C-alpha positions in Angstrom: 0.0 0.0 0.0 2.8 2.4 0.8 4.5 1.7 -2.5 1.2 1.9 -4.5 0.0 5.1 -2.9 3.2 7.0 -1.9 5.7 5.6 -4.4 8.0 4.6 -1.6 9.5 1.1 -1.8 10.4 -0.3 1.6 12.8 -3.2 1.9 12.2 -4.7 5.4 15.8 -6.0 5.4 17.3 -2.5 4.9 15.4 -0.2 7.2 17.6 1.9 9.5 18.3 0.4 12.9 18.5 3.8 14.6 15.1 5.2 13.7 14.1 7.7 16.4 10.3 7.4 15.8 10.5 3.6 16.1 12.3 3.6 19.4 10.0 6.4 20.7 7.1 4.1 19.9 8.7 1.4 22.0 9.5 3.7 24.9 5.9 5.0 25.0 4.6 1.4 25.0 2.5 2.0 21.9 3.1 -1.6 20.8 -0.4 -2.9 19.9 0.0 -5.2 16.9 3.7 -5.7 17.4 4.9 -9.3 17.6 6.0 -10.3 21.1 5.6 -6.7 22.5 1.9 -6.3 22.7 1.0 -7.4 26.3 0.3 -5.0 29.1 3.2 -6.3 31.1 5.7 -5.9 28.2 4.4 -2.3 27.6 5.0 -1.4 31.2 8.6 -2.8 31.0 9.3 -0.9 27.7 8.2 2.4 29.3 10.4 1.8 32.4 13.4 0.4 30.4 13.3 2.9 27.5 15.1 0.8 24.8 17.2 2.7 22.2 18.8 -0.2 20.3 17.9 -3.5 18.8 20.0 -5.3 21.5 17.7 -3.9 24.1 14.6 -5.4 22.4 16.4 -8.7 22.1 17.2 -8.8 25.8 13.7 -7.8 26.9 12.2 -10.4 24.7 14.3 -13.1 26.3 13.7 -11.8 29.8 9.9 -11.5 29.5 9.3 -15.2 30.2 8.5 -17.4 33.3 11.7 -17.5 35.3 13.8 -14.7 33.9 11.0 -12.2 34.7 12.3 -12.0 38.2 15.4 -10.4 37.0 13.7 -7.6 35.0 13.6 -5.0 37.7 17.3 -5.5 38.5 18.0 -5.3 34.7 16.1 -2.0 34.4 17.9 -0.5 37.5 21.3 -1.4 36.1 20.3 0.0 32.7 19.6 3.4 34.3 22.6 3.4 36.6 20.4 3.0 39.7 22.4 -0.2 40.6 26.0 -0.8 39.9 26.9 -3.3 37.2 29.2 -6.0 38.7 30.8 -9.2 37.5 31.7 -12.3 39.6 34.9 -12.7 37.5 36.8 -10.4 35.2 36.5 -12.9 32.3 32.7 -12.5 32.5 32.7 -8.8 31.7 33.0 -9.1 27.9 30.3 -11.8 27.9 27.8 -10.0 30.1 28.5 -6.3 29.4 25.8 -5.9 26.8 23.2 -7.2 29.3 24.5 -5.1 32.2 26.1 -8.0 34.0 22.9 -10.1 34.0 22.8 -13.6 32.4 20.1 -13.4 29.8 20.9 -15.9 27.0 21.9 -19.5 26.9 24.8 -18.5 24.7 26.2 -16.5 27.6 26.2 -19.6 29.8 28.1 -21.5 27.2 30.7 -18.7 26.8 31.1 -18.4 30.6 31.7 -22.2 30.9 34.3 -21.9 28.1 36.0 -18.8 29.6 36.1 -19.9 33.3 36.4 -23.7 33.0 37.9 -24.3 29.6 34.8 -26.0 28.0 34.9 -26.5 24.3 31.8 -25.2 22.5 30.6 -28.8 22.1 31.0 -29.5 25.8 29.3 -26.2 26.6 26.3 -27.2 24.5 26.1 -30.5 26.4 26.1 -28.5 29.6 23.3 -26.2 28.3 21.2 -29.2 27.4 21.8 -30.9 30.8 20.8 -27.7 32.6 17.6 -27.4 30.6 16.6 -31.0 31.4 17.7 -30.8 35.1 19.0 -34.4 35.3 20.5 -34.7 38.7 23.2 -37.2 37.9 24.2 -35.5 34.8 24.3 -32.1 36.6 26.5 -33.6 39.3 29.0 -34.7 36.8 28.9 -31.4 35.0 29.5 -29.5 38.2 32.6 -31.5 38.9 33.8 -30.9 35.4 33.2 -27.1 35.8 34.9 -26.8 39.2 38.0 -28.8 38.1 38.2 -26.7 34.9 37.9 -23.5 36.8 40.6 -24.6 39.2 43.0 -25.2 36.3 42.3 -21.6 35.2 43.1 -20.4 38.7 39.5 -19.4 39.6 39.0 -19.7 43.4 36.6 -22.6 44.2 34.3 -20.3 46.2 33.9 -18.0 43.3 33.5 -20.9 40.8 30.8 -22.4 43.0 28.9 -19.1 43.1 29.1 -18.7 39.3 28.0 -22.3 38.9 25.0 -21.7 41.1 23.9 -18.7 39.1 24.4 -20.5 35.8 22.4 -23.5 37.1 19.6 -21.4 38.3 19.4 -19.4 35.0 20.0 -22.0 32.3 16.9 -24.0 33.2 14.7 -21.2 31.8 17.2 -19.3 29.7 16.3 -18.3 26.1 18.8 -18.5 23.2 19.9 -15.2 21.8 19.6 -16.2 18.2 15.9 -16.9 18.6 15.3 -13.7 20.6 17.2 -11.6 18.1 15.0 -12.9 15.3 11.9 -12.1 17.3 13.2 -8.6 18.1 14.1 -7.9 14.5 10.6 -8.8 13.3 9.1 -6.6 16.0 11.4 -3.7 15.0 10.4 -4.0 11.4 6.7 -3.8 12.2 7.3 -1.0 14.7 9.2 0.9 12.0 6.1 0.7 9.7 3.7 1.6 12.5 5.8 4.6 13.6 6.5 6.0 10.1 3.4 4.9 8.1 0.7 4.6 10.7 -2.5 4.6 8.6 -1.0 1.9 6.3 0.2 -0.2 9.2 -3.2 0.0 10.9 -5.1 -0.8 7.7 -3.0 -4.0 7.3 -3.4 -4.8 11.0 -7.2 -4.5 10.8 -7.3 -6.6 7.7 -5.3 -9.4 9.3 -7.5 -9.3 12.4 -10.9 -8.8 10.6 -12.3 -12.1 12.0 -11.4 -11.2 15.6 -13.9 -8.7 17.0 -12.1 -8.1 20.2 -8.9 -7.2 18.4 -10.8 -5.1 15.9 -12.3 -3.0 18.7 -8.9 -2.6 20.3 -7.2 -1.5 17.1 -10.0 0.8 16.0 -9.7 2.5 19.4 -6.0 2.9 18.9 -6.6 4.4 15.5 -8.7 7.1 17.1 -5.9 7.8 19.7 -3.5 8.2 16.8 -5.7 10.7 15.0 -6.7 8.2 12.3 -10.4 7.8 11.6 -11.7 4.4 10.6 -14.4 5.3 8.1 -17.5 3.1 7.7 -17.7 0.7 4.8 -18.9 2.3 1.5 -20.0 0.5 -1.6 -18.4 3.2 -3.7 -15.1 3.6 -1.8 -14.3 0.4 0.0 -12.2 -2.4 -1.4 -12.2 -6.0 -0.2 -9.9 -5.2 2.7 -9.1 -2.1 4.8 -7.4 0.6 2.8 -5.9 4.0 3.3 -7.8 7.0 1.8 -6.7 10.6 1.6 -8.5 12.9 3.9 -10.5 15.7 2.2 -8.5 18.9 1.8 -10.9 21.0 3.9 -10.7 18.5 6.7 -6.9 18.0 6.5 -6.4 21.8 6.5 -7.2 22.0 10.2 -4.7 19.3 11.2 -1.2 20.0 12.0 1.1 17.1 11.0 4.0 16.4 13.2 7.4 17.7 12.0 10.3 15.3 12.0 13.1 16.3 14.3 16.5 17.5 13.0 18.4 14.6 11.6 15.4 12.3 11.6 15.6 10.0 8.6 12.0 8.9 8.8 9.4 10.3 6.4 7.0 13.0 7.5 4.2 11.4 9.4 1.1 10.9 7.1 -1.5 10.2 9.8 -3.2 13.6 9.8 -3.7 13.5 6.1 -5.1 10.0 5.7 -7.7 7.7 7.2 -8.6 4.0 7.0 -11.6 2.9 5.1 -13.4 -0.2 6.3 -13.1 -3.3 4.0 -16.2 -4.8 2.6 -15.0 -8.4 3.4 -15.0 -7.5 7.1 -18.8 -7.0 7.1 -20.6 -10.0 8.6 -22.5 -12.1 6.1 -20.7 -10.5 3.2 -18.4 -13.1 1.7 -15.4 -12.5 -0.5 -17.4 -13.7 -3.6 -20.0 -11.0 -3.0 -17.3 -8.4 -2.5 -15.6 -9.4 -5.8 -18.9 -9.1 -7.6 -19.5 -5.6 -6.2 -16.0 -4.4 -7.1 -16.2 -5.9 -10.6 -19.5 -4.1 -11.2 -18.0 -0.8 -9.9 -14.9 -1.2 -11.9 -16.8 -1.8 -15.1 -19.6 0.8 -14.7 -18.4 3.3 -12.2 -19.9 4.5 -9.0 -23.3 3.2 -7.9 -26.0 5.9 -7.8 -28.8 4.2 -5.9 -29.7 0.8 -4.4 -31.6 0.1 -7.7 -28.5 0.9 -9.7 -26.5 -1.4 -7.4 -29.0 -4.3 -7.7 -29.1 -3.7 -11.5 -25.4 -4.0 -12.0 -24.0 -6.4 -9.4 -24.3 -10.2 -10.0 -27.3 -11.0 -7.8 -26.2 -14.7 -7.9 -23.3 -13.7 -5.7 -25.0 -10.8 -3.8 -28.1 -12.1 -2.1 -30.7 -10.4 0.1 -28.8 -11.2 3.2 -25.7 -9.4 1.8 -27.7 -6.3 0.9 -29.3 -6.3 4.4 -25.8 -6.3 6.0 -24.6 -3.6 3.7 -27.5 -1.3 4.6 -27.2 -2.0 8.4 -23.4 -1.3 8.3 -23.9 2.0 6.6 -22.3 1.0 3.3 -25.0 2.8 1.3 -24.9 6.0 3.3 -22.9 8.0 0.7 -25.7 7.2 -1.8 -28.7 7.5 0.5 -28.4 7.7 4.3 -32.0 6.7 4.9 -31.1 3.2 6.2 -34.7 2.3 7.2 -36.1 3.3 3.8 -33.4 1.3 2.0 -34.1 -1.7 4.2 -37.8 -1.6 3.4 -37.0 -1.2 -0.3 -34.7 -4.2 -0.6 -37.2 -6.6 -2.2 -38.3 -3.9 -4.6 -34.7 -3.1 -5.7 -33.7 -6.8 -5.9 -36.8 -7.8 -7.9 -36.1 -5.0 -10.4 -32.5 -5.9 -10.6 -33.1 -9.6 -11.2 -35.6 -8.8 -13.9 -33.1 -6.5 -15.6 -30.4 -9.1 -15.4 -32.7 -11.8 -16.9 -33.6 -9.4 -19.7 -30.0 -8.7 -20.5 -29.2 -12.4 -20.5 -32.0 -13.0 -23.0 -30.8 -10.0 -25.1 -33.7 -7.8 -24.2 -33.6 -4.2 -22.9 -36.1 -1.7 -21.8 -36.8 1.3 -24.1 -37.4 3.5 -21.0 -34.2 2.2 -19.4 -32.3 3.2 -22.5 -33.8 6.7 -22.5 -33.2 7.3 -18.8 -30.3 9.6 -18.0 -27.2 7.9 -16.6 -27.7 7.2 -12.9 -31.2 8.5 -13.2 -34.3 6.7 -11.8 -37.9 6.6 -12.9 -40.7 6.7 -10.3 -40.6 2.9 -10.0 -37.0 3.1 -8.9 -37.4 5.3 -5.9 -37.3 4.0 -2.4 -40.4 5.2 -0.5 -39.5 7.1 2.6 -39.8 5.5 6.0 -39.3 6.7 9.6 -35.6 6.7 10.5 -34.4 4.1 12.9 -33.9 5.5 16.4 -30.2 5.9 17.1 -30.1 2.9 19.5 -31.5 0.7 16.8 -29.2 2.1 14.1 -26.2 1.5 16.3 -27.4 -2.0 17.2 -27.6 -2.9 13.5 -24.1 -1.5 13.0 -22.9 -3.8 15.8 -24.7 -6.7 14.4 -23.1 -6.3 10.9 -19.7 -5.1 11.9 -19.2 -6.6 15.4 -18.9 -3.2 17.0 -20.2 0.4 16.8 -18.4 2.7 14.3 -20.4 5.9 13.7 -21.3 6.3 17.4 -21.7 4.6 20.7 -24.7 4.2 23.1 -22.5 5.6 25.9 -21.1 8.6 23.9 -23.4 11.0 25.7 -21.8 9.9 29.0 -18.1 10.3 27.8 -17.4 13.2 30.1 -18.8 11.5 33.2 -16.9 8.2 32.4 -13.6 10.1 31.9 -14.1 11.8 35.2 -14.9 8.8 37.4 -13.4 5.7 35.7 -10.0 4.6 37.1 -9.6 1.5 35.1 -10.2 0.1 31.6 -11.3 -3.4 30.5 -7.7 -3.9 29.4 -6.3 -3.3 32.9 -8.9 -5.7 34.5 -8.1 -8.7 32.3 
């Protein structure tokens, strides 16, 4: 989407590793949708740790697991100079300096065994496996091997036993760095896209989670926080999936896009100038076959001018009554006619007329009056009779039925100020 709309080709393998916006996103804990960094606990750690390099993300990813989590607070204090970084033996400093003296990776355990006790890399890997499996007899033999090797390297026995104890405690739940680095790199790549091309990232994220209502609600809420509007589905604008659409000039004029800081290599942030349009395939009861039929008719004949025009041109073998009902309930016809109740009452009339026209075309027949009617025009028989508008509660209930959530409003909207004043928790903090 970025390349198609902005003409910018992004090679994920060549993005800068020191992008300021990307690390700011991590330090603020705005990591929804980022692999391995999305949980509330991880967000809290990111805000306290304030990572500024890929190695930091690699370490946090390895630590945020049962077992190593108990070392996170100590790790954060060392990072910010609140606790002195120390090493049990001078030979451990080059091995543990990148993690502030804390054992984080299995590879570090292997290197320490090599440096202090003369293990070969093959022997060190056997030690790592033995620690992970916690076999008592094997561990006893390994301890003797470690202590004797340390003695040969003039490491005092007391110190060697202390290092062994820490290694033994850690290695049972340690993570391997190569695995954690791959996770961190993938998270950084997606964070770079989110930080520098937010509407495009959020559109892709919403598309990937379109079947998960809870995630959709979460990500649409985040879009609002980012200043990105998620526009309702529209039969004339929406594609199959979520897409980025330019904001109207008169609306964008009032926005003030953020300016990149001096030396910032990231592109200017496009969020204030673009919004996300809901994808038609994310509407309940609207399958991909129906969406393809709608887009094909729109591509061939241009915009739809009315529900009659829609039913006349789309393949009604793919777009049935249930589909049209969901389109109306979701607001997909609002740009043509926002009288949802009237359109709903006129579905049978529009579909009957459309089916007749399509049968006539298949048989090579055409209506003289239809040929004489102006493009997009309607005769009296193709007008939807007016009907009382749905009450707001009913309209929103239909939206939720067809989309899985409210999008043009919310039943509690009128109580927003009171909720903001009194609420001291969100559903996210209570789960």
